[in-house]
C-alpha positions as CSV (number, residue, x, y, z in Angstrom):
1,M,179.4,43.7,-61.0
2,R,177.3,40.5,-60.5
3,L,174.2,41.3,-58.6
4,Q,171.0,38.7,-58.1
5,V,167.3,39.7,-56.8
6,L,166.8,37.1,-53.6
7,G,163.3,39.2,-53.0
8,T,160.6,41.7,-54.2
9,A,158.3,41.9,-51.6
10,A,157.3,44.7,-49.1
11,G,156.8,43.9,-45.6
12,G,155.3,40.1,-45.0
13,G,156.3,39.3,-47.9
14,V,153.3,37.5,-50.8
15,P,151.6,36.1,-49.6
16,Q,151.6,37.3,-46.1
17,W,150.6,34.6,-43.4
18,N,147.8,36.2,-42.1
19,C,146.3,38.0,-45.4
20,A,144.0,36.8,-47.9
21,C,143.0,39.9,-50.4
22,P,143.2,39.3,-54.0
23,G,146.9,39.3,-54.0
24,C,147.5,37.0,-51.3
25,S,145.0,34.3,-52.3
26,G,146.2,34.9,-55.9
27,A,150.3,33.7,-54.7
28,R,148.8,30.8,-52.4
29,A,146.9,29.5,-56.1
30,H,149.9,30.7,-58.2
31,P,153.3,29.8,-56.3
32,G,155.0,31.1,-59.5
33,R,153.4,34.8,-57.8
34,R,155.0,34.6,-54.8
35,R,157.4,36.6,-53.6
36,R,160.3,37.2,-50.3
37,H,161.2,40.0,-48.7
38,A,163.0,42.2,-51.2
39,S,167.1,41.9,-50.6
40,L,170.0,41.8,-53.3
41,A,173.0,39.5,-53.2
42,V,176.2,41.5,-54.6
43,Q,179.5,40.9,-55.4
44,L,181.4,43.7,-54.4
45,D,185.4,44.4,-55.1
46,D,185.8,43.3,-51.0
47,G,183.4,40.0,-51.3
48,A,180.1,39.0,-51.3
49,Y,176.9,40.9,-49.5
50,V,172.9,40.7,-48.9
51,V,171.3,43.7,-49.2
52,N,169.3,43.7,-46.0
53,A,168.9,40.8,-43.9
54,T,165.1,39.8,-44.0
55,P,162.9,37.0,-42.8
56,D,163.7,35.2,-46.1
57,I,167.5,35.4,-45.4
58,A,168.3,31.3,-45.3
59,E,166.2,30.8,-48.3
60,Q,167.7,33.4,-50.1
61,I,171.5,32.2,-49.3
62,E,170.2,28.8,-50.9
63,S,168.7,30.8,-53.9
64,C,172.5,32.2,-55.0
65,A,174.7,29.3,-56.3
66,W,177.4,32.2,-55.6
67,L,176.7,32.4,-52.0
68,R,176.4,28.7,-50.7
69,P,178.6,27.4,-48.3
70,G,182.3,26.0,-49.7
71,P,184.3,24.0,-50.3
72,G,185.1,23.6,-46.5
73,P,182.2,22.6,-44.4
74,R,181.7,25.8,-42.6
75,E,182.9,28.5,-45.1
76,S,180.3,30.8,-46.5
77,P,181.8,33.6,-49.3
78,L,179.2,35.9,-47.2
79,K,181.1,39.0,-45.5
80,G,178.5,41.1,-44.6
81,V,175.2,42.8,-44.9
82,I,174.3,46.5,-46.2
83,L,170.8,47.8,-44.8
84,T,169.3,50.8,-46.3
85,D,166.4,50.9,-42.9
86,A,166.2,49.4,-39.7
87,E,162.6,47.8,-40.5
88,L,162.4,44.8,-38.7
89,D,161.7,43.2,-42.2
90,H,165.4,44.2,-43.1
91,T,166.9,43.8,-40.1
92,I,165.5,40.8,-38.5
93,G,167.2,38.2,-41.1
94,L,171.4,39.7,-38.9
95,L,169.9,36.7,-36.3
96,R,169.8,34.4,-38.5
97,L,173.0,34.6,-39.3
98,R,174.6,34.1,-35.8
99,E,176.2,30.6,-37.0
100,A,178.7,32.8,-38.7
101,D,182.3,33.1,-37.6
102,A,182.1,36.7,-38.6
103,L,179.6,39.7,-40.0
104,E,180.3,43.3,-41.1
105,V,177.5,45.5,-41.1
106,R,177.0,48.2,-42.9
107,S,174.6,50.9,-42.2
108,T,174.4,54.8,-41.0
109,P,174.3,55.8,-37.6
110,V,171.2,55.9,-36.5
111,V,170.6,52.4,-38.0
112,R,173.5,51.4,-35.8
113,H,172.5,53.1,-33.2
114,A,168.6,51.5,-33.6
115,L,170.2,48.0,-33.5
116,R,172.4,47.7,-30.7
117,P,169.9,45.1,-29.1
118,F,170.3,42.8,-32.2
119,A,174.1,43.7,-31.2
120,E,174.4,42.3,-27.5
121,L,171.9,39.8,-28.5
122,L,174.7,38.2,-31.4
123,R,177.7,39.0,-28.9
124,P,178.0,35.6,-27.8
125,Y,177.8,34.0,-31.3
126,L,179.4,35.7,-33.6
127,Q,182.4,38.7,-33.9
128,L,180.4,41.6,-35.3
129,T,181.9,44.8,-36.4
130,W,180.1,47.8,-38.0
131,A,181.1,50.1,-40.9
132,D,179.1,53.2,-42.8
133,A,177.4,52.4,-45.9
134,A,177.7,54.9,-49.0
135,T,174.2,56.3,-48.3
136,I,171.5,59.2,-49.5
137,P,169.0,59.9,-47.5
138,V,165.6,59.6,-48.9
139,S,163.2,59.1,-45.8
140,G,163.1,60.6,-41.9
141,K,160.3,57.8,-41.4
142,R,161.6,55.6,-37.8
143,P,160.3,51.7,-37.4
144,R,157.5,51.9,-34.6
145,Y,160.0,49.8,-32.4
146,A,162.0,53.2,-32.1
147,A,159.7,55.8,-32.4
148,G,159.8,56.7,-28.7
149,S,163.6,56.8,-28.7
150,P,165.3,59.8,-26.7
151,E,166.7,60.1,-30.3
152,A,163.9,60.0,-32.1
153,E,162.0,62.5,-30.0
154,A,165.0,65.3,-30.3
155,E,164.5,64.2,-34.2
156,A,160.9,65.4,-34.2
157,E,161.6,68.2,-31.7
158,A,163.7,69.4,-34.2
159,G,161.4,68.5,-37.6
160,A,162.3,65.5,-38.6
161,E,159.2,64.9,-40.0
162,A,159.8,67.5,-43.0
163,E,160.9,66.7,-46.2
164,A,164.1,68.4,-45.4
165,G,164.5,67.0,-42.0
166,A,163.8,63.5,-43.8
167,E,166.6,63.8,-45.7
168,A,169.0,64.7,-42.8
169,T,168.3,61.6,-40.2
170,G,169.6,58.5,-41.9
171,W,167.4,56.6,-41.0
172,V,166.2,55.3,-44.4
173,S,168.7,55.6,-47.0
174,A,169.2,54.7,-51.1
175,L,172.7,52.9,-51.8
176,R,175.1,53.8,-54.0
177,L,176.9,50.6,-54.7
178,G,179.0,50.9,-58.1
179,P,176.9,51.5,-61.0
180,L,173.6,50.7,-59.0
181,V,171.6,52.4,-57.3
182,Y,169.3,50.9,-54.8
183,A,166.4,52.5,-53.5
184,P,163.4,50.3,-51.5
185,A,162.2,52.5,-49.9
186,M,161.6,56.3,-51.0
187,G,160.3,58.8,-49.1
188,V,161.7,61.4,-51.3
189,W,163.5,62.1,-54.8
190,P,166.0,64.8,-53.6
191,D,168.4,66.5,-56.0
192,E,171.2,64.1,-54.7
193,L,169.4,60.8,-55.5
194,D,168.9,62.1,-59.1
195,E,171.9,63.1,-59.9
196,A,173.0,59.8,-58.7
197,F,170.4,58.0,-60.7
198,R,171.7,59.6,-63.8
199,Q,175.3,58.2,-63.3
200,A,173.7,54.9,-62.5
201,A,173.8,51.9,-64.9
202,C,170.9,50.1,-63.1
203,V,168.6,51.7,-60.9
204,I,166.0,49.5,-58.4
205,V,163.7,51.3,-56.5
206,D,160.5,51.6,-54.5
207,G,157.3,50.2,-56.0
208,T,155.5,49.6,-52.7
209,F,152.2,50.5,-53.5
210,W,150.5,52.1,-57.1
211,D,148.8,55.1,-55.8
212,D,148.7,57.1,-52.7
213,E,145.1,55.9,-51.6
214,E,146.4,52.0,-52.2
215,P,146.6,51.6,-48.5
216,R,143.5,53.3,-47.6
217,R,141.7,51.9,-50.2
218,T,142.6,47.7,-49.6
219,G,142.1,48.9,-45.4
220,I,145.3,47.8,-44.9
221,S,146.1,51.8,-43.4
222,A,144.5,54.7,-42.5
223,R,147.5,57.0,-43.9
224,T,148.3,57.2,-47.7
225,A,151.2,55.5,-49.6
226,T,153.5,58.6,-49.0
227,Q,152.2,59.3,-45.4
228,M,153.9,56.0,-44.7
229,G,157.2,56.8,-46.2
230,H,156.5,55.5,-49.8
231,L,156.6,57.7,-53.1
232,P,153.5,55.7,-55.0
233,I,154.4,54.4,-58.9
234,E,151.7,56.8,-60.1
235,A,154.2,59.6,-58.9
236,T,157.4,58.2,-59.7
237,M,157.6,56.6,-63.1
238,E,157.1,59.3,-65.2
239,R,160.4,60.4,-64.0
240,L,161.6,57.2,-63.5
241,S,161.7,56.6,-67.7
242,K,163.8,59.5,-68.1
243,L,166.7,58.2,-66.5
244,P,168.8,56.6,-69.1
245,G,170.2,53.5,-67.1
246,R,167.8,50.5,-66.8
247,R,165.1,51.0,-64.7
248,L,163.0,48.2,-62.3
249,Y,160.7,48.4,-59.3
250,T,160.8,46.7,-55.8
251,H,159.4,46.5,-52.7
252,L,155.7,45.1,-53.8
253,N,153.6,45.0,-51.4
254,N,150.5,42.4,-51.5
255,T,148.0,45.2,-52.5
256,N,150.1,46.4,-55.1
257,P,148.4,45.3,-58.5
258,L,151.5,44.2,-59.9
259,V,151.5,41.1,-57.5
260,D,149.4,39.9,-60.6
261,P,151.4,39.6,-63.6
262,A,148.2,39.5,-65.8
263,A,147.3,43.0,-64.6
264,E,147.1,46.1,-67.0
265,Q,150.0,47.9,-65.4
266,H,152.6,46.0,-66.4
267,E,152.1,47.0,-69.8
268,L,152.0,50.5,-68.6
269,L,155.4,50.4,-67.2
270,A,156.9,48.5,-70.3
271,E,156.2,50.9,-72.7
272,L,157.9,53.7,-70.1
273,G,160.5,51.3,-70.3
274,I,160.7,50.3,-66.8
275,E,160.8,46.3,-65.3
276,V,159.3,44.9,-62.1
277,A,162.3,43.4,-60.3
278,A,161.3,39.1,-60.2
279,D,162.5,37.2,-57.4
280,G,165.6,35.4,-58.6
281,M,166.8,37.6,-62.1
282,V,170.1,38.2,-62.2
283,I,171.8,41.4,-63.7
284,D,175.6,41.9,-65.0
285,L,176.6,45.3,-65.0
């Protein structure tokens, strides 16, 4: 299986356009620290896909030699997009793909329903088809724009914010892609996910925040990492270190100390045999 990491940052990227935190300032001063929004390019048996359509998608496609157009003047090898959730940071790039003749989008049903406005906007431009993705539910966290929908309210009344409900909604998923499991956002670590991790040759998982208090300590939120739908690295790294395959963190927030290559946390992860994914890295599985 051919895989290229197209981006490794959480929402806003690193640097974020309106942020002067140490992580963003460091990335401006040292361009090698810049990170695009988390995404992958994968070559599956039926064609080439990107996982999540980020605001950086055009530049990300250009950065991957086997996704570039050709040999025909308007011929692209990209068959479609596979979505882990309905967040704008992972879906707004769909609008930048309007020049395609046809595009397949794989997702859970609830994500497909949430993105109906995108489907309507794109209808005059291209043939858009939807299919189910091979997913494992890992959070019931809804995008802000979907929080007031009738479906969302019904889920909330049914207890969707509880862990069991979070696993049942399909709002946020881990993807099983052959020997790879990709989970850039994880609110829970259910048994089904653990089994998939143990069978995988490579797992790339949520590294948004280093510790649970990071969002509150840095002033970006009044909620903890867990309350924001992200298991922090401190809560997952020991468990991750015991998995048999290759293990990497992705989806780093600009507040995460790992955006600084000199941070001591890199050495701690290395001692556990865990990597931090880098933009552009190629993984052969």
